[in-house]
N, C-alpha and C positions, 0 to 999 in steps of 0.2 A: 709519681702517680697518685689520681683520685678516682675511685670508682662510685658513683652516683648510684644506693644501691636500689633506689626510690621513683620512680618516673612513669608517668602516662602520656597517654595520646588524647586528641579529642573534644569534644565541645560538652563541658561541665557547665556552661551557665543558665542560670535561673533569670527570672526576669530581673533581678537587682544587680545580674553580672553582663548583662548586655553589654556596656563600654567595652565589657574585657575581651580577652582574644583566645581562639580555642589553642591548643596545643598541634603542631602539623608536625610532621619529621623535619622538615626542614626547620623548622624554632626549635626543636628541641635538640637537633643539631647544633644550632647557632649558640643557645645558650651552654650549652657544653663547651664550645669553644670560647666562648667567653668569660665562663667560669675557670677555665683551667682542669677541664675536668677531660679525663682520657676515655673511660665507658659510660655505662648507664646500664642498667638494669630494667629493663621494660615492665611494667606489670600491666597487662590487659584490664579495664574495665568496665563496667554494664554487664557483669556475669550474672548478679543475685539482683532481683524486682526491686528489694531496698536501695540498690546504691544508682539504679536508674535514676538522675537527681535532675533534668530536664530534657524538653523537648528535642535539643541538639541531638543527644544521644540515642533518637532514633532514627535520624538520617545522617549520619556521618559517617562517613563511608567508613572507617577504619576502626571502626569501636567493635566489631565482630573477633572474638578470641582468635580463632581461627587465618584472618586474615593480620590481622598486627603480627601471628608470629610469621606466616611467611613472610609479611612487606620487612619485618626485619631481616633477612639473609640479605637484603639489599644496603646494607648497615652493619654489616657483621665485623668490620673492624671498631664500630663504636658502640656496638646495641647487643648486650646479652637479653635476651628475650626471656621473658618466664610463661609459664601456661596456666591456667586458671581454671576453678572448680567451682560449683556450688556443692555441700553435699545431699540438697535433694534432686539433684540429678540424676538416671540411673535408675530411675524406677523408685526415689525416696523412701529407702529403705537400710535400714541398719546392715542389711547385708547387701547393699546395692557393692556391683564389681566395678571399678573407676581402670582397671586394668588397660581398657583400648585405649580411652583417653589418655591417661598416663604414658603407654606406649607411641600416641601420634606425637606428642608434644616430645620426648624423647629422639626420636625420628626427628625431628624437625626442629633440633637443635636449641632443646629449653632446656634451663639448668635449674628451676625450682618452678615455684606454684604458689599463687599468690597476686592480688592482696585478697584475703579471703574475707569478704563483706555480707555475709548471710546471718540473718538476723535469728540465730539460733545461740543456746544455750553452748558454752564449751564443752561441756560433756558430754551434750547430746549424744546418743549412740550414732547415729547418721556423721557426726563430724569425728568421731573416733576413730568411726571405720573410714571413712575417707584418709584421716593424718597417718595413721596405720600405714595404710597402701600407700603414700605418699612417702615416707619413712622404709619402705622394703625397696624404692628403689633408687634409693639413695639421694633423694631431692630435700633442699629445705622448702620451708611455706613460711610466707608472711601474712601476720592477720590483722585486721583491725578490728581492735577491741575495745566494749563500749559498756554500758554499765544497760538495766531495764528501765524502759520507758520510753514512748512514744515517740515517730516522729527521726528514727536515727537509720544507722547501718551497722552490721559489724555483729562478730561474735559476741554474746550478752555473756556478763558475769556481776556477782553482788560482789561489795567492800570486803577488801584481802583476797581477791581474787581464788576463790575454794576451787570454782568451778576448771579456771585455766590449770590450775595443781593437779587436777583428776585428769586432764587431759595431759598433761605433761607424765603423766605416771603410767596412765594408758597406752601411752606412745611413747617411749622411751627412747628408741631408735631413729625420731622424727625429728629433726631441728627446727626449732617454730621462733619466727624471730617475731615477737611483740611489737605493736605500734595502737598509734590511734589512743583516744582520750583517757579510756576508760583502762588503759595497757599504764602511762604515764603519769597519772593522776597518784595511783600505787604507788610512787617515788616515796610518799609519806606517809603517817598514819597518825589522827583519826584521818577516817572517810566517809562523809556520810553516802549515800545515793544519789543525791544531787550533782554531788560535787565529782562524783566517780563518770558524769558525763561531760564535766566539763575542762574547765583549765586551774586548778584550786593554785590562789599564790601565797607567798609568807614563808617564811624559814620550815626550815625542816628539823622540826624539833624532835620528831620520832619514826627511825625509817620505817617504813611500810613493804606491801607484800611483794615490790620490783626487788629491791636488792636481796628479800631473802630467799626468793627464788632462784633469781640466778647464782645465788651460793649455794643453794641446793640441788638444782638442775644442769646438769651439762649442757642439756637439750636448748634450753632456751638461751636465745639474743636479744639485745636490742634495739631497734631499728630506730634511730634517733630520728628521724624524720617527721615533719610538720610544724603545727605550732605546740603542737602537743609535747613532741619531744625538746623542742625548744624551750615552752617554760620548765619543763621539769626538769632541763638544766641551771638555767638560769635562774629561779625564782627565790635559789638561796645560793651563791655565785659560790661562796664555801662550800658547802657540802658538795655543788653538782660539779666542784674540780677534785673535791677528794672519788666523789662515784668517777669519773674518768680513771682516775688513777687504778681501784681497786677494779674494777671491770673493762680496763685497756683490754683486754682478749676476747668479748664478747656484746661490745657496741658495735653499733655499723653508721656509718655515715649513708644520709640519704636525704630527700628536698622534697618530696611527694608535691612537686610543682605542677597546676591546676590550671594555668591559665598560659597562654603566650603573653611573649613584651614584659619589661621589666618590675611593672608592677605583681606581676605574678610570683618572684623569684622569694627565695628563703632566706634566712639569713644564717644561716648553721656554718656553710663554710667559712665564712668570714669570722663566725664566734669561734673556730677552733682556731682558723688561723692568727687571728690574734691573743690566743692563748699562748700559741704558738713566740711568737715575735716578743712575748713580755717574758718570755723563760718560764711560763707558769706549767708547761707541758715540756715533753721532752719532741724529739724529731721523731723518734722510736714509736709513741706513744700517737702520735698524731698521723702516722705511715700506717699504724695497725687500724684504726678506727675510720680511715678515709679510704683503704684499698686491701689491706693484707686479710683481715677479720672475713670480710664480705668474700673474695677471691678465692678463702680457703671454704668456705662454705659453700659457694656452688663447684669446687673443684677446680678453679682455674690455678 
């Protein structure tokens, strides 16, 4: 059994991507079938203004969070819906009550929240307030994490992830799945602000904040999806293998496929299957990362 913990629907094309295809329900299910993936977590998009990237998201009929959650019921054998929120909703206050929205998501079968893309510091009081309430309802939350800078989306932090650490401390009962270039660049140190916004290459000569935080905070998990997660695991193959072994109970397979068709697919599952075939990881480790850890987080 394999669970893709990070999937999306909709039209995220910009001008340079006009030749690519949107992700439809049929296209998503077809990809899962083709790659041998049993189930997928659907993360609704275009919740924060920073993450509405193209004109297609203004007209795509399934980009509304409510619609995606309701339509997911038509695919309940394959799709596990998450709800999604922005910390600035419900009055843009550090005392905002997200209870009515969270309760609606729970009533409609949502098993988590995310991915959070608001361009706010990880330790912003509005972020902490929302994450505490998410954890009070037993829901995990997936975050897109970046550095500070223009033209991006996601929760912001400085090199060394001090703000993420404050969030982990302030919401100890909320399971947080780290994702995005700002998170996975932290697999190594030192790290410049520019590198935190990108995909650093080269050997991991000194470990960074991600392994340290995974060891220290049991409510942190690593969502290995997208180019950021793949880059972190493969930039130093020997270290990546050690990382998989040490944190096999805290890593979760996902793809973050944002476009339809073969061109939009991600290499993560092939990478893990290759390690398994070569005897570099065990079937037990493979099963944990590709299925068990994610299902445990959502109570499956």
